[in-house]
ChimeraX commands (.cxc) that place a marker at each C-alpha (Angstrom):
marker #1 position 109.51,97.49,123.73 radius 0.5
marker #1 position 109.72,95.78,120.33 radius 0.5
marker #1 position 109.36,97.92,117.24 radius 0.5
marker #1 position 106.01,97.39,115.50 radius 0.5
marker #1 position 106.24,95.97,111.98 radius 0.5
marker #1 position 104.71,98.40,109.45 radius 0.5
marker #1 position 101.53,97.26,107.77 radius 0.5
marker #1 position 101.39,96.31,104.10 radius 0.5
marker #1 position 99.71,99.64,103.36 radius 0.5
marker #1 position 102.37,101.61,105.26 radius 0.5
marker #1 position 105.14,99.85,103.34 radius 0.5
marker #1 position 103.37,100.52,100.06 radius 0.5
marker #1 position 103.03,104.22,100.92 radius 0.5
marker #1 position 106.73,104.34,101.80 radius 0.5
marker #1 position 107.62,102.74,98.47 radius 0.5
marker #1 position 105.42,105.20,96.59 radius 0.5
marker #1 position 107.16,108.08,98.40 radius 0.5
marker #1 position 110.58,106.75,97.44 radius 0.5
marker #1 position 109.50,106.44,93.81 radius 0.5
marker #1 position 108.16,110.02,93.79 radius 0.5
marker #1 position 111.45,111.33,95.22 radius 0.5
marker #1 position 113.50,109.42,92.64 radius 0.5
marker #1 position 111.25,110.50,89.77 radius 0.5
marker #1 position 111.63,114.14,90.78 radius 0.5
marker #1 position 115.24,114.00,89.63 radius 0.5
marker #1 position 116.34,116.24,92.48 radius 0.5
marker #1 position 118.19,113.63,94.55 radius 0.5
marker #1 position 121.97,113.50,94.52 radius 0.5
marker #1 position 123.29,110.23,93.12 radius 0.5
marker #1 position 124.16,108.77,96.53 radius 0.5
marker #1 position 120.64,109.47,97.87 radius 0.5
marker #1 position 119.03,108.15,94.68 radius 0.5
marker #1 position 121.02,104.94,95.01 radius 0.5
marker #1 position 120.08,104.57,98.69 radius 0.5
marker #1 position 116.42,105.20,97.82 radius 0.5
marker #1 position 116.59,102.64,95.03 radius 0.5
marker #1 position 118.07,100.05,97.39 radius 0.5
marker #1 position 115.42,100.76,100.05 radius 0.5
marker #1 position 112.72,100.58,97.37 radius 0.5
marker #1 position 113.94,97.21,96.14 radius 0.5
marker #1 position 113.88,95.83,99.70 radius 0.5
marker #1 position 110.35,97.15,100.24 radius 0.5
marker #1 position 109.24,95.76,96.89 radius 0.5
marker #1 position 110.56,92.32,97.83 radius 0.5
marker #1 position 108.75,92.41,101.19 radius 0.5
marker #1 position 105.50,93.53,99.55 radius 0.5
marker #1 position 105.74,90.80,96.92 radius 0.5
marker #1 position 106.31,88.19,99.63 radius 0.5
marker #1 position 103.30,89.43,101.58 radius 0.5
marker #1 position 101.10,89.36,98.47 radius 0.5
marker #1 position 102.26,85.83,97.65 radius 0.5
marker #1 position 101.49,84.69,101.20 radius 0.5
marker #1 position 98.03,86.29,101.03 radius 0.5
marker #1 position 97.32,84.64,97.68 radius 0.5
marker #1 position 98.46,81.26,99.06 radius 0.5
marker #1 position 96.17,81.70,102.08 radius 0.5
marker #1 position 93.24,82.67,99.84 radius 0.5
marker #1 position 93.81,79.55,97.75 radius 0.5
marker #1 position 93.87,77.42,100.90 radius 0.5
marker #1 position 90.64,78.96,102.17 radius 0.5
marker #1 position 88.85,78.65,98.85 radius 0.5
marker #1 position 89.85,75.06,98.13 radius 0.5
marker #1 position 92.28,75.96,95.37 radius 0.5
marker #1 position 90.23,78.57,93.52 radius 0.5
marker #1 position 90.25,82.29,93.98 radius 0.5
marker #1 position 86.66,83.45,93.59 radius 0.5
marker #1 position 85.96,87.07,92.59 radius 0.5
marker #1 position 84.27,88.96,95.45 radius 0.5
marker #1 position 81.11,89.57,93.42 radius 0.5
marker #1 position 80.76,85.80,92.88 radius 0.5
marker #1 position 81.43,84.83,96.50 radius 0.5
marker #1 position 78.54,83.24,98.42 radius 0.5
marker link #1:1,2 radius 0.2
marker link #1:2,3 radius 0.2
marker link #1:3,4 radius 0.2
marker link #1:4,5 radius 0.2
marker link #1:5,6 radius 0.2
marker link #1:6,7 radius 0.2
marker link #1:7,8 radius 0.2
marker link #1:8,9 radius 0.2
marker link #1:9,10 radius 0.2
marker link #1:10,11 radius 0.2
marker link #1:11,12 radius 0.2
marker link #1:12,13 radius 0.2
marker link #1:13,14 radius 0.2
marker link #1:14,15 radius 0.2
marker link #1:15,16 radius 0.2
marker link #1:16,17 radius 0.2
marker link #1:17,18 radius 0.2
marker link #1:18,19 radius 0.2
marker link #1:19,20 radius 0.2
marker link #1:20,21 radius 0.2
marker link #1:21,22 radius 0.2
marker link #1:22,23 radius 0.2
marker link #1:23,24 radius 0.2
marker link #1:24,25 radius 0.2
marker link #1:25,26 radius 0.2
marker link #1:26,27 radius 0.2
marker link #1:27,28 radius 0.2
marker link #1:28,29 radius 0.2
marker link #1:29,30 radius 0.2
marker link #1:30,31 radius 0.2
marker link #1:31,32 radius 0.2
marker link #1:32,33 radius 0.2
marker link #1:33,34 radius 0.2
marker link #1:34,35 radius 0.2
marker link #1:35,36 radius 0.2
marker link #1:36,37 radius 0.2
marker link #1:37,38 radius 0.2
marker link #1:38,39 radius 0.2
marker link #1:39,40 radius 0.2
marker link #1:40,41 radius 0.2
marker link #1:41,42 radius 0.2
marker link #1:42,43 radius 0.2
marker link #1:43,44 radius 0.2
marker link #1:44,45 radius 0.2
marker link #1:45,46 radius 0.2
marker link #1:46,47 radius 0.2
marker link #1:47,48 radius 0.2
marker link #1:48,49 radius 0.2
marker link #1:49,50 radius 0.2
marker link #1:50,51 radius 0.2
marker link #1:51,52 radius 0.2
marker link #1:52,53 radius 0.2
marker link #1:53,54 radius 0.2
marker link #1:54,55 radius 0.2
marker link #1:55,56 radius 0.2
marker link #1:56,57 radius 0.2
marker link #1:57,58 radius 0.2
marker link #1:58,59 radius 0.2
marker link #1:59,60 radius 0.2
marker link #1:60,61 radius 0.2
marker link #1:61,62 radius 0.2
marker link #1:62,63 radius 0.2
marker link #1:63,64 radius 0.2
marker link #1:64,65 radius 0.2
marker link #1:65,66 radius 0.2
marker link #1:66,67 radius 0.2
marker link #1:67,68 radius 0.2
marker link #1:68,69 radius 0.2
marker link #1:69,70 radius 0.2
marker link #1:70,71 radius 0.2
marker link #1:71,72 radius 0.2
view
């Protein structure tokens, strides 16, 4: 069975957890470096997903992103 791709929200929560661990200052250098590398990969994936969502929104709205409160 194929492994299910985590959702955007799950990846964001994972990134936030990595940041909390690194900010605690309690990680050994090797673990901090591994966490930083994992965080950078997650950040890149999240940015790509956001860019794709923005592109799709622009396509659906005819080139303009309309604030939700102004949507028909």
